[in-house]
C-alpha angles and dihedrals in degrees: 000000000000118000117261115251091254092050090047091051091049091050093048092046092050091048093051093046091049090053092049089050093050103036102030123228116002137181122239088253091054091048089051091051095046097043098039089226124141121262095251091049091051091047090052096049091047090053091045096049092044092051088050090056092241099115134023139181106275102173145318134273137201134054096287094041093204141094130051092288092061096055114118115214123203139172115272096248097192094055087101141003124221135198130207126195132195105199112195133175090254103038151325134269121198136187134178123208141172124251095280094049103260107152111237099178138349140180143159137215129197117229116198123226092242093056113116121242096252096048091043094052090046091052091051096045092046089053091054091048091050094049092048090052093048089050090054092234116163093204135340120251097193137005121203118199129192116196138161118254137045125324114210105237092209100049100021089228129134108259123227107264129183114237095032124099116263091228091072092071093039091052093061092053091045092052092050088051096046094041103040096162095052124089108233118207123185125197136169111270095233092052090052092048089054092050090052094049088049094051103033109005145059095307096058089113096051132085091182125041144121125234115209108204114216112183134100085334135002133260143148136222122207123211114184122181091345095308129108110236117214103172132226094298100026092259103113106138100024087143093154086079093053109122109235137173118257098052130104096243147338129296119248135215090266102032132046095198106125092033130092088291088070089061103038108024119111095259090052092050094050092047090049090053090050090053090060093049096251116154105253099178093062091056095062096077094110135357129008115340096234091054091049091051093051093044091051091051091049090051091051093051094043089050090063094062112114094008112131092217140355126258125256132299092291092062109119097200092096094053089043092055092048090048092053091045092054092044089052089050089055095045092048090061092061095038093049090053091053092045093052092054104036107019089212095172090219134053122189118205099218139184127049092303094052092049092046091051090055122171091329094066095033092054092051091051092046092051091053092049090053088058094043103043137037090212112099109239132172118208117207131184116237117270092202105035117188091345089071092083093057091043091050091049090053093048093052092046091049091048091050094047093047092047088058100038095042093053109114114245093241097051 
């Protein structure tokens, strides 16, 4: 059955807006070429989107730079402002952007583990309000939040989780109360990191892949055939609870100690580095300690390339190599389990630790997977690191806002 005129217009409008979002400003002629639509159809949609306040003339193109064919059309970026939050166990990062994703202001605030729920929530909300003010935003259209823990697939709310600060759940409610006109969307941090890597990172060429999050804790995000999979209870990828050999016990329903988390969480990585005599204190200059430890070990190993011989007994390159080998052994246990079930073809080592490990750690894990599994799997280090959560939160907020704003009036 052919589409109705209104449906056809909606499809054409959405296609043109998506191209303007991806390509930047375009002329009517360029829109015609990219969409394959006729000249009159493009002229109609340009007039329709201009009248709706969604696009405007932003310049001219061509050698003559004059005439209707030279007009460059772009999305009206200030039609809406968006906020993205990365909520961690130890603090919050916030950024505010316009409708096309240009960052207008951003900031972070640490929140100590001994901070009460009320003060912690107030610190976080005050940070959001300050960044909104610095961005010059009149009001927020959509807020995207990335947080650890399970998201209830029915309600879209952050579920109560043991081991996570109570202020996480309270923050979402407080933001909805203080920003009543904004749409507030919450998503698991690892899922957002995977979406960011798929759109802007190392998984852009993959419709199917798994992101293994390596940060304060561990997690995984599963993207199959281009779609993020959340599971029946929103718990797809809770790999920290995976029972694995090499731990002192088994995880429980309320505690992932004894699971994969005990091998690959930040505390486990730091303790492993100490066991090899690597200086942990020097790695805490900036960023998470575990990422600093891994980054320092990678630098030591990479520094041996091309050297005819190593230094004396005090040289740490040997312990650094053994540390990275053992860490790769641990990560391969989790990765091999995922590969055996899902056969994703690609695994991204995400988070600050995955980015710090770079190709040195990723290559070690990939080599072990080749020995452990008959399923061809490439292992890549994150291109976005810990910043992937904030980027993913912004992308989901932008998509949600554009889906609403770009809807034609007669739909």
